[in-house]
C-alpha positions as CSV (number, residue, x, y, z in Angstrom):
1,P,-15.3,6.4,-14.6
2,R,-13.9,2.7,-14.6
3,Q,-10.8,2.9,-12.0
4,R,-10.7,3.8,-8.4
5,T,-7.5,4.2,-6.2
6,F,-8.7,4.4,-2.3
7,V,-5.4,6.0,-0.3
8,V,-5.6,5.6,3.6
9,D,-4.0,9.0,4.6
10,V,-1.9,9.5,7.9
11,L,-3.5,13.0,9.4
12,D,-1.0,14.1,11.5
13,E,-1.4,18.2,12.6
14,D,2.3,18.2,13.9
15,D,3.4,17.0,10.7
16,P,1.8,17.9,7.3
17,G,4.2,15.2,5.1
18,A,3.0,12.8,7.4
19,A,3.3,9.3,5.3
20,I,0.4,7.3,3.2
21,A,-0.6,4.3,5.4
22,G,-2.2,2.6,2.8
23,I,-3.1,2.1,-1.2
24,V,-4.8,0.1,-3.9
25,Q,-6.8,0.4,-7.4
26,F,-9.6,-1.2,-8.4
27,V,-10.2,-0.8,-12.1
28,L,-13.3,-2.5,-13.9
29,V,-12.6,-4.5,-16.7
30,S,-16.1,-5.8,-18.1
31,E,-19.5,-5.4,-17.2
32,T,-19.7,-7.7,-14.7
33,E,-15.3,-8.1,-13.4
34,A,-13.2,-5.9,-11.1
35,W,-9.7,-6.1,-11.1
36,G,-7.6,-5.0,-7.7
37,Q,-4.0,-4.3,-7.7
38,G,-1.4,-2.7,-6.4
39,I,-2.5,-2.6,-2.9
40,R,0.7,-1.6,-0.7
41,V,0.7,-1.5,3.6
42,N,2.8,1.0,4.9
43,P,4.9,-1.1,7.2
44,N,4.2,1.1,10.0
45,Y,1.0,0.7,10.1
46,R,0.3,-2.8,9.1
47,G,-1.5,-5.1,11.2
48,R,-4.3,-2.6,11.7
49,G,-6.7,-4.3,8.9
50,L,-5.8,-1.5,6.3
51,S,-5.8,-3.8,3.8
52,T,-9.0,-5.5,4.3
53,A,-10.9,-2.0,4.3
54,M,-8.8,-1.0,1.3
55,T,-10.6,-3.8,-0.5
56,H,-14.2,-3.9,1.1
57,A,-14.5,-0.1,-0.5
58,G,-12.9,-1.0,-3.9
59,F,-15.6,-4.3,-3.4
60,D,-18.2,-1.8,-2.7
61,W,-16.9,0.9,-5.5
62,A,-17.1,-2.5,-8.2
63,H,-20.4,-3.4,-6.9
64,E,-21.8,-0.8,-7.0
65,R,-21.3,-0.1,-10.7
66,G,-22.3,-3.6,-11.4
67,A,-19.5,-5.6,-11.0
68,T,-20.1,-9.3,-9.3
69,V,-17.0,-10.2,-9.6
70,A,-13.4,-9.3,-8.1
71,R,-10.1,-10.5,-9.0
72,N,-6.1,-9.6,-7.9
73,P,-3.0,-10.4,-9.5
74,V,-0.2,-11.5,-7.2
75,F,2.8,-13.1,-7.7
76,S,3.1,-16.9,-6.6
77,W,6.4,-15.6,-4.7
78,N,4.7,-13.1,-2.9
79,V,4.2,-14.7,-0.1
80,A,3.3,-11.4,2.2
81,S,0.9,-10.3,-0.9
82,L,-0.6,-14.1,-1.3
83,G,-1.4,-13.5,2.7
84,L,-3.3,-9.7,2.0
85,S,-5.6,-10.6,-0.5
86,R,-6.5,-13.9,1.7
87,G,-7.2,-12.2,4.7
88,A,-8.8,-9.5,2.3
89,G,-11.0,-11.9,0.6
90,F,-9.3,-13.1,-2.3
91,Q,-8.6,-16.9,-2.8
92,P,-6.4,-18.3,-5.3
93,A,-8.1,-19.7,-8.8
94,T,-5.7,-19.9,-11.2
95,E,-1.9,-18.7,-12.3
96,F,-0.5,-18.0,-15.1
97,R,2.8,-17.7,-17.2
98,Y,4.0,-15.1,-19.2
99,V,6.0,-16.6,-22.7
100,H,7.0,-15.6,-25.6
101,P,7.0,-18.9,-28.2
102,A,8.6,-18.2,-31.8
103,P,5.7,-19.6,-33.8
104,D,7.1,-21.8,-37.0
105,P,5.6,-20.6,-39.9
106,D,6.0,-23.8,-41.7
107,G,4.9,-25.9,-38.8
108,L,1.3,-26.7,-39.7
109,S,2.3,-27.7,-43.1
110,T,5.3,-29.0,-43.2
111,R,5.3,-31.3,-40.6
112,E,7.0,-35.0,-40.5
113,G,4.4,-37.5,-41.4
114,A,1.8,-35.2,-41.4
115,T,-1.9,-37.1,-42.6
116,E,-4.8,-35.0,-41.7
117,E,-6.2,-32.2,-43.6
118,L,-6.0,-29.1,-41.5
119,Q,-8.3,-25.9,-42.2
120,V,-8.0,-22.5,-40.7
121,T,-11.3,-20.9,-40.5
122,D,-12.0,-16.9,-39.0
123,D,-15.4,-18.2,-37.6
124,P,-15.5,-17.4,-33.5
125,D,-18.4,-19.7,-33.2
126,V,-15.8,-22.3,-33.8
127,A,-12.9,-20.8,-32.1
128,W,-15.5,-20.4,-29.0
129,S,-15.8,-24.3,-29.4
130,F,-12.9,-24.7,-29.6
131,W,-11.9,-23.2,-25.6
132,V,-14.8,-24.2,-23.8
133,G,-13.8,-27.6,-24.7
134,S,-9.9,-27.1,-24.1
135,D,-7.9,-28.0,-21.3
136,A,-7.1,-24.7,-21.5
137,Y,-10.5,-23.4,-20.4
138,D,-10.6,-25.8,-17.6
139,A,-7.2,-25.4,-16.3
140,L,-7.9,-20.8,-16.5
141,S,-11.0,-21.3,-15.1
142,G,-12.4,-19.8,-18.2
143,L,-10.2,-16.5,-17.7
144,S,-7.3,-14.8,-20.2
145,L,-6.1,-11.8,-20.7
146,T,-8.3,-8.8,-21.5
147,T,-8.5,-7.2,-24.3
148,E,-8.6,-4.1,-23.2
149,R,-6.0,-4.7,-20.7
150,S,-3.1,-6.9,-21.2
151,W,-2.2,-7.6,-17.7
152,A,-5.7,-8.2,-16.7
153,L,-7.2,-11.5,-16.3
154,S,-11.7,-11.5,-16.8
155,R,-13.8,-14.6,-18.1
156,L,-13.5,-15.2,-22.4
157,T,-17.2,-14.9,-23.1
158,R,-18.8,-16.1,-26.3
159,A,-19.5,-12.4,-27.3
160,A,-16.4,-11.6,-26.6
161,F,-15.1,-13.5,-29.9
162,G,-17.7,-12.3,-31.8
163,R,-16.2,-8.5,-31.1
164,I,-13.1,-9.6,-30.9
165,A,-13.5,-11.2,-34.4
166,D,-15.3,-7.7,-35.5
167,E,-12.8,-5.5,-34.4
168,Q,-9.6,-7.7,-35.3
169,R,-9.3,-11.3,-35.9
170,V,-10.5,-14.5,-34.2
171,V,-8.4,-17.9,-36.3
172,A,-9.4,-21.8,-35.3
173,V,-8.3,-24.1,-36.8
174,E,-9.7,-27.2,-37.6
175,S,-8.6,-31.0,-38.8
176,D,-9.9,-34.0,-39.8
177,R,-10.1,-35.5,-36.9
178,G,-12.8,-32.9,-35.7
């Protein structure tokens, strides 16, 4: 009920194994957001408007389920998919890079010359205030990885901070600087 795959099948009575002309999947990632992904058009059927038709079918499906926003992931090096996405109505909003930093467990408490006092809190309201006031919030247009699907982005809301704090843990680090 929260995802739909659209397939354009080539009907050829003389060839029952005819090719798939195109495919795209839409997933609801929140109450108001959908994620379009994996759009592909068979090279033999490009230039016929299939990507736009499939994407608009996904928009309609998502809208009928309450979504008011649709997003799709495209690697910045994938020029063909960027063009396809723009042609279907998507506009670039932000860019993500995945990293796997190795945290320094002594980093906060043993910094050379540190003079400020740091406090750790699990108050989701403090975390929310930090998030909406951060440069990251502006650069990412308020988007973050979703908690349900690590590969999708959605708007990180104040309610989500509270839900995550109830289900897992939210941590914010405060300093004397405010």
